[in-house]
N, C-alpha and C positions, 0 to 999 in steps of 0.2 A: 530640338533634333533628338529622335530617338535612336538608340543603339540598337543591336540585332536583338530579337527576341531570346526566351530561352532555348536551348538545344533541345530538339526532339529526343523524347526518352526512349523511344524505341530504335534510334539510330545507332550504330554500333561505334565504338570509340576507335581511336586510330591505333590502339593497342590489338584491337580484335584483327583488324586487316593486316598489321604488321606480324602477328603471329601466324597467320595463315600464309603471306608471305614468305615468313621464314620455313613454315612446314612444306610449302611448295618448293622453295629452293633445296632444302635437304631432300626432299622426295627427287627431285630432277636429277641431284648429284648421285644417288644411290643407283637411279635408273642408268645414268651414264656409266657407271662403274660396273653395273650387271652387264649392260649391252656389250662392253668389251671382254667380258669372261668367255670361258669357253661353252660353246653351244650346248643347250641339253634341254630336255623336255621341261625339266624343272625350272630351269632359266627362264624359258619361253612363258610358262605359266605365270612366274612371278611378275615377268615384264609387262604381260596382259593386265593383270590385276593391279599392278603399279599405275599403267595407263588410264584403268578405270578410275582409280583414286585421285589420279591428277586432274582427270576430267572434271571430277566433282569439286575439289579444290578451285579449279578455275571458274566453274560456274558460281560457286559460293561467292568468291571474291568479286566477280561480275555483279552478281545480284546485290551484296553489300555496298560496292562502290556505286553502283547504279543508285542507290537511295540516298547514299550520303552525298552525290554530286561528284565524286573524284573520277577520273578518267578509268574506263573499264580496260581490263586485260583482254588482248585477242589471243585465242589459243591457236598457234601457228604449227605446232608439232603434229606430225602424221602418227597414228597409232603402229605399234609393230606388227608385221604381218601374221596372218594366221597360220596356225601349226598345220604341217603338211599332212 
């Protein structure tokens, strides 16, 4: 009986997805803190940019996990409202 074959050289290692998970958690923490701060145009612009970055991180993680066969993350967070 043969063991599993060699790992896919193009597949990301667990440290890659773990690093992106950490980055996503840090970004979400910063967004949460910023959402509680006093409303301003600068705050709203920063939140919009952070939402874009968050969406890209979630997409990257989903693509990486899809390739490695691990469960994919579902993005259930809604983006901030558009500026007035």
